[in-house]
C-alpha positions in Angstrom: -19.2 -32.1 -42.7 -17.3 -29.0 -41.5 -18.4 -27.1 -38.5 -19.5 -23.5 -39.0 -18.6 -22.4 -35.5 -15.1 -21.4 -34.6 -13.1 -23.6 -32.2 -11.3 -20.5 -31.0 -12.1 -18.4 -28.0 -13.0 -14.9 -29.1 -10.9 -12.1 -27.6 -13.8 -9.7 -26.9 -14.9 -6.4 -28.5 -13.5 -3.6 -26.4 -16.4 -1.4 -25.2 -17.1 1.2 -22.5 -19.8 0.4 -20.0 -22.0 3.2 -21.3 -21.8 1.5 -24.7 -23.7 -1.5 -23.4 -26.8 0.6 -22.5 -29.9 0.7 -24.9 -30.1 1.7 -27.7 -26.3 1.0 -28.3 -25.5 -0.8 -31.6 -23.2 -3.1 -29.5 -26.2 -4.7 -28.0 -27.2 -6.0 -31.4 -24.0 -7.9 -31.5 -23.9 -11.4 -30.0 -20.5 -12.4 -28.8 -17.7 -11.6 -26.5 -17.0 -8.2 -24.9 -14.1 -6.7 -22.9 -15.1 -4.2 -20.3 -13.2 -2.2 -17.6 -14.5 -0.6 -14.5 -14.0 0.1 -10.8 -15.3 -2.6 -8.5 -18.1 -1.1 -6.5 -19.2 -4.3 -4.7 -18.6 -8.0 -4.7 -20.7 -10.8 -3.2 -18.5 -13.8 -2.5 -21.5 -16.1 -2.0 -23.0 -15.5 -5.5 -19.8 -14.4 -7.3 -21.6 -11.3 -8.6 -19.6 -8.1 -8.8 -20.7 -4.6 -9.8 -18.3 -2.5 -11.8 -18.7 1.2 -12.6 -17.0 3.6 -15.0 -16.0 7.2 -14.6 -19.4 8.5 -15.7 -21.3 6.4 -13.3 -22.5 3.6 -15.6 -22.5 0.3 -13.9 -22.6 -3.4 -15.0 -23.1 -6.6 -13.0 -20.5 -9.2 -13.7 -20.8 -12.8 -12.8 -17.4 -14.0 -11.7 -18.1 -17.6 -10.6 -15.8 -19.1 -13.3 -12.8 -16.9 -12.3 -10.3 -18.2 -9.9 -7.3 -16.7 -8.1 -8.4 -13.1 -8.4 -8.4 -10.9 -5.4 -11.5 -8.7 -5.5 -10.9 -5.3 -3.7 -13.5 -2.6 -3.7 -12.4 0.6 -5.6 -9.8 -1.4 -7.6 -9.9 -1.3 -11.4 -10.8 -4.5 -13.1 -11.0 -5.7 -16.7 -13.3 -8.6 -17.7 -13.8 -10.6 -20.9 -17.1 -12.5 -21.3 -20.5 -12.8 -22.8 -23.6 -10.6 -22.1 -26.4 -12.6 -20.5 -29.8 -11.8 -19.1 -32.5 -13.8 -17.4 -36.2 -13.1 -17.9 -37.2 -10.1 -15.7 -33.6 -9.4 -14.7 -31.0 -6.9 -15.8 -28.3 -7.7 -18.3 -24.9 -8.9 -16.9 -21.5 -10.0 -18.1 -20.8 -13.7 -17.7 -17.0 -13.3 -17.2 -14.5 -16.0 -18.2 -11.4 -13.9 -17.7 -10.7 -11.2 -15.2 -7.7 -9.2 -14.1 -6.8 -6.3 -11.9 -5.6 -3.3 -13.9 -4.9 -0.8 -11.1 -2.4 1.7 -12.3 -3.7 1.9 -15.9 -4.2 5.5 -17.2 -8.0 5.3 -18.0 -8.0 8.5 -20.0 -5.1 7.3 -22.2 -6.8 3.9 -22.5 -10.0 5.6 -23.7 -8.1 7.8 -26.1 -6.3 4.8 -27.6 -9.7 3.1 -28.0 -11.0 6.1 -29.9 -7.9 6.1 -32.2 -8.2 2.4 -32.7 -11.8 2.7 -33.8 -10.9 5.5 -36.2 -8.2 3.4 -37.7 -10.4 0.4 -38.1 -13.1 2.4 -39.7 -10.7 3.9 -42.2 -9.2 0.5 -42.9 -12.6 -1.0 -43.6 -13.4 1.8 -46.0 -10.1 1.5 -47.9 -10.4 -2.3 -48.5 
């Protein structure tokens, strides 16, 4: 009998941190997300990081499965992982991939994301 689940690791839907706040439609999706934000704090004991975007929206990120990454406050990081939450706790990203993206043009990145979404929406309508 064939398995219905994919053996491949998902690349992650690119979202802005504010798009992971209720009542966002992205919260209805289960799966993998790719987020980017400035590192506000990092607890080496728990592996929990807090990232924040330019409008002040923040997201906790569990980094316990990430190795060989230097966490520097105020550096820009991108993480890929799954959203999780424990009862009576806030939502967080269980990261499986992380990288420092200092030097990226955040405004250009966001503009490219907007154009990509427009293209994908048009492509879906045309097929």
